[in-house]
C-alpha positions as CSV (number, residue, x, y, z in Angstrom):
1,X,37.1,89.9,-35.5
2,X,37.3,90.1,-39.3
3,X,40.9,91.0,-40.1
4,X,42.7,91.2,-43.4
5,X,46.2,89.9,-44.4
6,X,48.6,92.8,-44.6
7,X,51.8,90.9,-45.5
8,X,53.0,87.4,-46.2
9,X,56.5,86.1,-46.0
10,X,58.1,82.7,-46.5
11,X,60.3,82.3,-43.4
12,X,61.5,78.8,-44.4
13,X,60.4,76.4,-47.2
14,X,57.8,75.0,-44.7
15,X,56.9,78.1,-42.6
16,X,55.0,81.2,-43.8
17,X,54.3,84.2,-41.7
18,X,51.2,86.4,-41.9
19,X,50.5,89.9,-40.5
20,X,46.8,90.5,-39.8
21,X,45.3,94.0,-39.4
22,X,42.0,95.7,-39.0
23,X,40.5,96.7,-42.3
24,X,39.9,100.3,-41.0
25,X,43.3,100.5,-39.4
26,X,42.0,100.5,-35.8
27,X,44.1,99.2,-32.9
28,X,43.7,95.5,-32.1
29,X,43.0,94.1,-28.6
30,X,46.2,94.1,-26.6
31,X,48.0,90.9,-25.7
32,X,50.9,89.7,-23.6
33,X,53.9,87.7,-24.9
34,X,53.2,84.0,-25.3
35,X,49.5,84.6,-26.3
36,X,47.8,82.8,-29.1
37,X,44.8,83.5,-31.3
38,X,42.2,81.3,-33.1
39,X,42.1,81.6,-36.8
40,X,39.3,80.2,-39.0
41,X,41.0,79.1,-42.2
42,X,39.6,79.1,-45.7
43,X,38.2,75.6,-45.2
44,X,36.3,76.6,-42.0
45,X,38.7,74.8,-39.8
46,X,39.8,76.6,-36.6
47,X,43.3,76.4,-35.4
48,X,45.4,78.1,-32.7
49,X,48.5,80.1,-33.6
50,X,50.9,81.8,-31.3
51,X,51.5,85.5,-31.8
52,X,55.1,86.0,-32.7
53,X,55.4,89.7,-33.1
54,X,56.0,92.5,-30.6
55,X,53.2,93.0,-28.1
56,X,53.8,96.7,-28.5
57,X,52.5,96.5,-32.1
58,X,48.8,97.3,-31.5
59,X,48.0,97.5,-35.2
60,X,49.0,94.0,-36.3
61,X,48.9,90.3,-35.2
62,X,51.9,88.4,-36.6
63,X,51.6,84.6,-36.8
64,X,53.7,81.9,-38.5
65,X,52.2,78.7,-39.9
66,X,54.1,75.5,-40.7
67,X,52.7,73.6,-43.7
68,X,52.1,70.1,-42.3
69,X,52.3,67.1,-44.8
70,X,49.4,65.4,-43.0
71,X,47.4,68.6,-42.7
72,X,43.6,68.1,-42.4
73,X,43.0,71.4,-44.2
74,X,44.2,73.9,-41.6
75,X,47.8,74.8,-42.4
76,X,47.7,73.7,-46.0
77,X,44.7,75.9,-46.8
78,X,46.5,79.0,-45.2
79,X,49.5,78.3,-47.3
80,X,47.7,77.6,-50.6
81,X,44.7,79.9,-50.5
82,X,45.4,83.0,-48.3
83,X,46.7,86.0,-50.2
84,X,47.3,89.7,-49.4
85,X,44.0,91.3,-48.5
86,X,42.4,88.0,-47.8
87,X,39.9,88.3,-44.9
88,X,40.1,85.9,-41.9
89,X,38.0,85.4,-38.8
90,X,40.3,85.8,-35.8
91,X,39.6,85.3,-32.1
92,X,40.7,87.6,-29.2
93,X,44.2,86.7,-27.9
94,X,44.4,84.3,-25.0
95,X,47.5,83.5,-23.0
96,X,48.3,80.2,-21.2
97,X,52.0,80.6,-21.6
98,X,52.9,83.9,-20.1
99,X,56.2,85.4,-18.8
100,X,56.8,85.3,-15.0
101,X,57.6,88.9,-14.2
102,X,59.3,88.1,-10.9
103,X,61.9,85.7,-12.4
104,X,65.5,86.9,-12.1
105,X,66.4,85.3,-15.5
106,X,64.5,83.7,-18.4
107,X,65.7,80.7,-20.4
108,X,63.8,80.1,-23.6
109,X,64.1,76.8,-25.5
110,X,62.5,76.4,-28.9
111,X,62.6,73.9,-31.8
112,X,60.9,74.1,-35.2
113,X,57.7,76.1,-35.3
114,X,58.0,76.3,-31.5
115,X,60.0,79.5,-32.0
116,X,56.8,81.5,-32.5
117,X,55.7,82.2,-28.9
118,X,59.3,82.5,-27.8
119,X,60.0,85.3,-30.3
120,X,57.1,87.3,-28.8
121,X,58.6,86.7,-25.4
122,X,62.0,87.9,-26.7
123,X,60.5,91.1,-27.9
124,X,58.8,91.7,-24.5
125,X,61.8,90.7,-22.4
126,X,64.2,93.0,-24.3
127,X,61.7,95.9,-24.1
128,X,61.5,95.4,-20.3
129,X,65.3,95.1,-19.9
130,X,65.0,91.6,-18.5
131,X,67.9,89.0,-18.5
132,X,67.1,86.3,-20.9
133,X,68.6,83.8,-23.4
134,X,66.8,82.1,-26.3
135,X,68.2,78.7,-27.3
136,X,66.9,77.8,-30.8
137,X,67.4,74.1,-31.9
138,X,67.3,73.7,-35.7
139,X,68.1,71.0,-38.3
140,X,69.9,73.5,-40.5
141,X,69.8,77.2,-41.0
142,X,67.4,77.0,-43.9
143,X,64.8,75.5,-41.6
144,X,65.2,78.3,-39.0
145,X,62.3,80.7,-39.1
146,X,63.1,84.3,-38.4
147,X,66.9,83.5,-38.5
148,X,67.9,86.8,-39.9
149,X,65.9,88.7,-37.3
150,X,67.3,86.7,-34.5
151,X,70.9,87.1,-35.8
152,X,70.5,90.9,-35.8
153,X,70.3,93.5,-33.0
154,X,68.7,93.6,-30.5
155,X,68.3,89.9,-30.4
156,X,71.7,88.6,-31.5
157,X,73.3,88.9,-28.0
158,X,70.4,86.9,-26.5
159,X,70.1,84.1,-29.0
160,X,72.1,80.9,-29.4
161,X,71.5,78.6,-32.4
162,X,72.0,74.8,-31.9
163,X,72.2,73.2,-35.3
164,X,71.9,69.5,-36.1
165,X,72.0,68.3,-32.5
166,X,71.5,64.5,-32.5
167,X,68.7,63.1,-30.2
168,X,71.2,61.2,-28.0
169,X,73.2,64.4,-27.5
170,X,70.3,66.7,-26.8
171,X,70.3,66.1,-23.0
172,X,73.9,67.1,-22.6
173,X,73.4,70.2,-24.7
174,X,70.3,71.3,-22.7
175,X,72.1,70.7,-19.4
176,X,75.0,72.9,-20.5
177,X,72.6,75.7,-21.5
178,X,70.9,75.6,-18.2
179,X,74.1,75.5,-16.2
180,X,75.5,78.5,-18.1
181,X,72.8,80.8,-16.8
182,X,73.8,83.4,-14.2
183,X,70.9,82.5,-12.0
184,X,71.0,78.8,-13.0
185,X,68.6,77.3,-10.4
186,X,66.3,80.3,-10.1
187,X,65.9,81.1,-13.8
188,X,62.5,80.3,-15.2
189,X,62.5,77.9,-18.2
190,X,60.1,78.2,-21.2
191,X,59.9,75.7,-24.0
192,X,57.8,75.1,-27.1
193,X,58.4,72.6,-30.0
194,X,57.9,68.9,-30.7
195,X,56.7,66.9,-27.7
196,X,59.9,64.8,-27.4
197,X,62.0,67.9,-27.4
198,X,59.9,69.6,-24.7
199,X,59.9,66.5,-22.6
200,X,63.7,66.5,-22.6
201,X,63.8,70.2,-21.7
202,X,61.4,69.7,-18.8
203,X,63.3,66.7,-17.6
204,X,66.6,68.5,-17.6
205,X,65.2,71.7,-16.1
206,X,63.5,69.7,-13.3
207,X,66.8,68.4,-12.0
208,X,67.4,71.5,-10.0
209,X,64.3,73.6,-10.0
210,X,60.6,73.3,-9.0
211,X,57.9,72.7,-11.5
212,X,56.6,76.3,-10.9
213,X,59.7,77.5,-12.7
214,X,59.1,75.4,-15.9
215,X,56.6,76.6,-18.5
216,X,55.6,74.9,-21.8
217,X,53.3,75.4,-24.7
218,X,51.6,72.5,-26.6
219,X,50.5,72.6,-30.2
220,X,48.7,69.3,-30.2
221,X,47.4,66.7,-27.8
222,X,49.4,63.6,-27.1
223,X,47.4,62.0,-24.3
224,X,44.2,59.9,-23.9
225,X,41.1,61.0,-25.6
226,X,38.0,62.3,-23.8
227,X,36.1,59.1,-24.6
228,X,38.7,56.8,-23.1
229,X,37.5,56.1,-19.5
230,X,34.5,55.2,-17.3
231,X,31.2,56.9,-16.9
232,X,30.4,59.4,-14.1
233,X,27.8,62.0,-13.2
234,X,27.7,65.8,-13.5
235,X,25.8,67.9,-11.0
236,X,25.0,71.4,-12.2
237,X,25.1,73.5,-9.0
238,X,22.8,76.3,-10.1
239,X,19.9,74.1,-11.1
240,X,20.6,70.9,-9.2
241,X,20.3,68.8,-12.4
242,X,22.2,65.5,-12.6
243,X,23.6,64.5,-16.0
244,X,25.2,61.1,-16.8
245,X,28.4,61.1,-18.7
246,X,29.0,57.9,-20.6
247,X,32.4,56.4,-21.1
248,X,32.4,57.4,-24.8
249,X,31.0,61.0,-24.5
250,X,32.8,64.2,-23.5
251,X,31.6,66.6,-20.8
252,X,31.1,69.3,-23.5
253,X,28.8,67.0,-25.5
254,X,26.8,65.9,-22.5
255,X,26.2,69.6,-21.6
256,X,25.3,70.4,-25.2
257,X,22.7,67.6,-25.2
258,X,21.2,69.2,-22.0
259,X,21.0,72.5,-23.7
260,X,24.0,74.1,-22.1
261,X,26.6,75.4,-24.7
262,X,30.2,75.7,-23.6
263,X,32.5,77.6,-26.0
264,X,35.1,75.3,-27.5
265,X,37.8,75.7,-30.1
266,X,40.5,73.1,-30.3
267,X,38.6,70.1,-28.8
268,X,42.0,68.7,-27.7
269,X,42.6,70.4,-24.3
270,X,45.1,72.9,-25.6
271,X,43.5,76.3,-26.0
272,X,41.6,76.6,-22.6
273,X,38.4,77.9,-24.2
274,X,36.1,75.4,-22.5
275,X,37.4,75.6,-18.9
276,X,34.6,75.6,-16.3
277,X,34.8,75.9,-12.5
278,X,34.5,72.7,-10.3
279,X,32.9,73.0,-6.9
280,X,33.3,69.4,-5.7
281,X,34.6,66.1,-6.9
282,X,38.0,65.0,-8.3
283,X,38.7,65.8,-12.0
284,X,40.9,63.6,-14.1
285,X,42.9,66.3,-15.9
286,X,43.8,65.3,-19.5
287,X,44.4,68.8,-20.9
288,X,47.6,70.6,-21.8
289,X,46.5,74.1,-20.8
290,X,46.2,74.1,-17.0
291,X,49.4,74.3,-15.0
292,X,50.3,71.5,-12.6
293,X,49.4,73.9,-9.7
294,X,46.0,74.6,-11.3
295,X,45.4,70.9,-11.8
296,X,46.3,70.1,-8.2
297,X,43.7,72.7,-6.9
298,X,41.0,70.6,-8.7
299,X,38.7,73.7,-8.9
300,X,38.4,73.9,-12.7
301,X,38.3,71.4,-15.6
302,X,38.9,71.5,-19.4
303,X,35.5,70.2,-20.4
304,X,36.4,69.0,-23.9
305,X,38.9,66.2,-22.9
306,X,39.0,65.8,-19.1
307,X,36.9,63.5,-17.1
308,X,36.4,62.5,-13.4
309,X,38.2,60.2,-11.0
310,X,35.3,60.6,-8.6
311,X,31.7,59.3,-9.2
312,X,30.4,62.8,-9.5
313,X,31.7,66.3,-10.4
314,X,29.8,69.4,-9.3
315,X,30.2,72.2,-11.8
316,X,29.5,75.9,-11.2
317,X,26.9,75.9,-14.0
């Protein structure tokens, strides 16, 4: 889609929010809380950004972008070059971080720019009358995006700010937050933020609940690359072709060399664009978009980063 920037706001010194609308005022494709979109920035770099507005707003996509000091041209270009009425190419919303509707209670843990998908969840949970609490961990108030919004009705009663929590105290604070929930062991936990923060949330939540009750959203990959491993074979079920995957080449690139184009976006195993079905073989999952349950089923693979533990994978291609 070609959308235009309708409004821009500095949420913090590092985080700027943008509202994107259709040039003709038409409704945008619907999405559910926790979804993200691809945005092609002014430099041509595609990045994924969580939608942080209300899913009931069918005329605007609201995203927030943190200006990263080591930006390779994505966030920095959006901050420096995008203005009101700028046109951006935007992908259709996808959701790999949705709300579990059957949960008796929802506990949301965010830090830094990780507040963005959780804010969208807060909108949806409040609109649905669900029981929830959003715990927002910040260095100081001036670094808290959407602070004024979260401190006001209807969110104020559902939000707790945790300011300046030291790393060695984080575990105790998280455990207290979890224990205070009315449905402590049955509440679903959702987290987004820096990888060390999410790791602590997951570890604390896993003490007394199964992994199916814990949900997280990654912004960047932190595992091995697609080219770190041994070679294996791909069998394409529809044609019977056998393709060799060398240790330093990804599945996506091997397929492209064979004339089979798989859509990709992040190339880091985060967005889920390149997932393809697996009919036989044992994938080595290196992505951050499939759930643990989906990975255990071994019936699909994120082709940009994942590899094979078996000598051959049979793909439904």
